[in-house]
C-alpha positions in Angstrom: 136.3 82.7 61.9 138.2 85.6 60.2 137.2 86.4 56.6 139.9 87.9 54.4 138.1 90.3 51.9 140.8 89.4 49.2 141.4 92.9 48.1 145.2 93.3 48.8 148.0 92.2 46.5 149.3 89.4 48.9 145.7 88.1 49.5 144.8 88.0 45.8 148.1 86.1 44.9 147.5 83.7 47.9 143.9 83.1 46.9 144.6 82.4 43.3 147.4 80.0 44.1 145.4 78.1 46.6 142.2 78.0 44.3 144.4 76.7 41.3 145.9 74.0 43.5 142.5 72.7 44.2 141.7 72.1 40.7 145.1 70.5 40.0 144.8 68.1 42.9 141.4 66.6 41.6 142.5 66.6 37.9 145.8 64.8 38.8 143.6 61.6 39.7 141.8 61.8 36.1 142.4 59.1 33.4 141.2 59.3 29.9 137.9 57.8 30.6 137.1 60.5 33.3 138.1 63.4 31.0 135.6 62.1 28.6 132.6 61.8 31.0 129.8 64.3 31.0 130.2 67.4 33.0 126.8 68.9 33.1 124.3 68.9 30.3 126.5 69.7 27.2 130.3 69.7 28.3 132.6 66.8 29.3 135.2 67.2 32.1 137.7 68.0 29.2 136.0 71.3 28.6 136.6 72.8 32.0 140.4 73.4 31.7 139.9 74.9 28.4 137.2 77.2 29.7 139.4 78.3 32.6 142.1 79.1 30.1 140.2 81.4 27.9 138.3 83.0 30.7 141.5 83.8 32.6 143.2 84.6 29.4 140.7 87.1 28.3 140.6 89.0 31.5 144.4 88.9 31.9 144.7 90.5 28.4 142.6 93.4 29.5 144.7 93.9 32.6 147.7 94.1 30.1 146.0 96.5 27.9 145.1 98.8 30.8 143.1 102.0 30.5 143.8 102.7 26.9 142.1 99.7 25.3 140.5 100.9 22.0 136.7 100.7 21.8 136.9 98.4 18.8 138.7 95.9 20.9 136.3 96.0 23.8 134.4 92.8 24.0 131.0 93.5 25.7 128.9 90.6 27.1 125.7 91.9 28.6 123.3 88.9 28.4 123.1 85.3 29.0 122.6 84.6 25.3 125.7 86.6 24.6 127.7 84.7 27.2 126.6 81.4 25.9 127.7 82.5 22.3 131.1 83.6 23.6 131.6 80.0 25.3 130.6 78.5 22.0 133.1 80.5 19.9 136.0 79.8 22.5 135.2 76.2 22.7 135.1 75.9 18.9 138.6 77.3 18.6 140.0 73.9 19.5 141.0 71.9 16.5 139.9 68.3 15.7 143.2 66.9 17.2 143.0 69.0 20.3 143.9 67.1 23.5 143.2 67.6 27.2 147.0 68.0 27.7 147.0 71.0 25.3 144.0 72.6 27.3 145.9 72.1 30.5 149.1 73.7 29.1 147.2 76.8 27.8 145.6 77.1 31.3 148.9 77.0 32.9 150.2 79.5 30.4 147.5 81.9 31.4 148.1 81.4 35.2 151.8 82.3 34.5 150.8 85.4 32.7 148.6 86.4 35.8 151.6 85.6 38.1 153.8 87.8 36.0 151.4 90.7 36.1 150.7 90.5 39.9 154.5 90.2 40.5 155.1 93.4 38.6 152.3 95.4 40.3 151.9 97.6 43.4 148.9 98.2 45.6 148.3 101.3 43.7 148.5 99.5 40.3 145.5 97.5 41.5 143.4 100.7 41.3 144.2 101.1 37.6 141.2 101.2 35.3 140.7 97.9 33.4 138.0 96.9 30.8 135.8 94.0 32.0 134.0 92.4 29.1 131.4 90.5 31.1 128.7 93.0 31.9 130.7 95.6 34.1 132.7 97.6 31.6 135.4 99.9 33.3 136.4 98.7 36.7 139.6 98.3 38.5 142.3 95.7 38.2 141.6 94.7 41.7 138.0 93.9 40.8 139.1 92.0 37.7 141.2 89.7 39.6 138.4 89.3 42.2 136.3 88.2 39.3 138.7 85.5 38.4 138.6 84.3 42.0 134.8 84.3 42.1 134.8 82.3 38.8 137.3 79.9 40.2 135.1 79.1 43.2 132.0 78.6 40.8 133.9 76.2 38.6 135.5 74.4 41.4 132.3 73.8 43.3 131.1 72.1 40.1 134.1 69.9 39.8 134.1 69.2 43.7 130.4 68.4 43.9 130.4 66.2 40.8 133.5 64.1 41.8 132.2 63.4 45.2 133.8 66.2 47.2 137.4 64.8 46.7 139.8 67.2 48.3 139.0 70.2 50.5 136.3 72.9 49.8 137.2 76.2 48.6 138.6 78.6 51.2 136.1 80.4 53.5 137.3 83.7 52.3 136.9 82.8 48.6 133.4 81.4 49.4 132.3 84.6 51.0 133.8 86.6 48.2 131.6 84.6 45.8 128.5 84.8 47.8 128.9 88.5 48.3 129.2 88.9 44.6 126.1 86.8 43.9 124.1 88.5 46.5 125.0 92.1 45.1 124.4 90.8 41.5 120.9 89.5 42.1 119.0 93.0 41.7 120.1 93.4 38.2 117.3 91.2 37.1 114.6 92.8 39.5 111.3 93.6 38.2 111.4 97.2 38.9 107.6 97.7 38.1 106.6 95.2 40.8 109.2 96.5 43.2 107.6 99.9 43.0 104.2 98.5 44.2 104.9 96.9 47.5 107.9 96.7 49.9 109.5 93.4 50.4 112.3 92.3 52.7 114.2 89.1 52.3 117.1 87.4 54.3 119.5 85.0 52.8 121.5 83.2 55.4 124.4 80.9 54.5 125.5 78.5 57.2 129.0 77.1 57.5 132.5 78.2 56.4 132.5 81.3 54.4 128.7 82.0 54.9 127.0 85.1 56.2 123.6 86.9 56.1 122.7 89.2 53.4 119.2 91.2 53.6 117.4 92.5 50.5 115.1 95.6 51.1 112.8 96.3 48.2 111.0 99.5 48.2 110.1 102.3 45.6 111.3 100.4 42.7 114.8 99.9 44.2 116.7 97.2 46.0 119.5 97.6 48.7 121.6 94.6 49.7 123.4 94.7 52.9 125.4 92.2 54.7 124.9 91.4 58.4 121.8 93.6 58.7 119.2 91.0 59.3 116.0 92.8 60.5 113.7 91.4 63.3 111.0 90.6 60.7 111.4 89.6 57.0 108.8 88.4 54.6 111.1 85.7 53.6 114.2 83.9 55.0 116.2 81.4 53.1 119.0 79.3 54.9 121.3 76.9 53.3 124.9 75.9 52.9 127.0 77.8 50.4 127.5 74.7 48.4 123.9 74.0 48.3 123.4 77.6 46.8 125.8 76.7 43.9 123.7 73.7 43.3 120.8 76.1 43.0 122.3 78.8 40.8 124.1 76.2 38.6 120.9 74.2 38.0 122.4 71.1 39.6 119.5 70.4 41.8 116.0 71.9 41.3 114.6 74.2 44.2 111.8 71.6 45.3 114.4 68.9 45.8 116.8 71.2 47.8 113.6 71.9 50.0 112.4 68.4 50.4 115.9 67.1 51.3 116.5 70.0 53.9 119.3 71.5 52.0 117.3 74.8 51.5 115.0 75.8 54.5 112.3 78.5 54.1 110.7 80.7 56.7 107.7 82.6 55.1 107.1 80.1 52.3 104.1 82.1 51.2 106.3 84.7 50.0 108.3 82.5 47.6 106.0 83.4 44.7 106.6 87.1 45.3 110.4 86.6 45.5 110.3 84.6 42.2 108.6 87.4 40.5 110.7 90.1 42.0 113.8 88.3 41.1 113.2 86.4 38.0 116.1 84.5 36.0 117.4 86.7 33.3 116.1 85.9 29.9 118.9 84.8 27.3 118.3 88.1 25.4 118.0 90.4 28.3 120.6 93.1 28.3 122.0 93.7 32.0 122.7 97.3 32.9 125.9 97.6 35.0 124.4 100.8 36.5 121.9 98.6 38.3 124.8 97.0 40.4 
């Protein structure tokens, strides 16, 4: 199966449209009762389109501002606590009479803004510097649109899994893009003191459409992540489907249950403790340094 890296203007446009349609097709079958049902621990389904609207809108706004955005206007989110605060602020902007229809309308408005931006761009424009408020700071417009695609996959997985997999899965290329992003993001929380003491090699293998193999080599306080570079021997090997990885990172299913049900297979189980200590979950107030990516 050929995986599109989703880096060209046509592929970005194509994947955004395909990803947006997946949401729309599932939401089209919702009634008022479904929108009011719980969606995770604190949200209802009605929160999701509003979340998509302000996430896409924030990033599209920075693309529009380009490389000259004043420092005073640069939103910077560098920890899970700051991310949670941002979500709370944005959700609170809805008035008491806000409806799902208004959320959907705002979401579609932001999609149209993104469509307009991409229609006016050339491939060279995608290399323009753009401020990314979530951790990274200055990156390219190409990478900002990639972040929207990766976010779409994460949010769609939640919707798709919680509604019984109605409709198709995300495209293999989008799934691969999301997995690659997550694999390369993991080292930001690495315990560098522990990583300096003992080498550690881990292989994360994802089976199914959009999957792949990523190898983590920890040595001398640093971690390198490479795709398709599985060594003959590793301290730990984890094998699972991409959708089950999302259950793990989104805390939809606890790791022991994933293992007991065969959704996460472990080779080198005795190294799981070392892995958990090397790559702990970021604390709410832990500032993430983008230079570690």
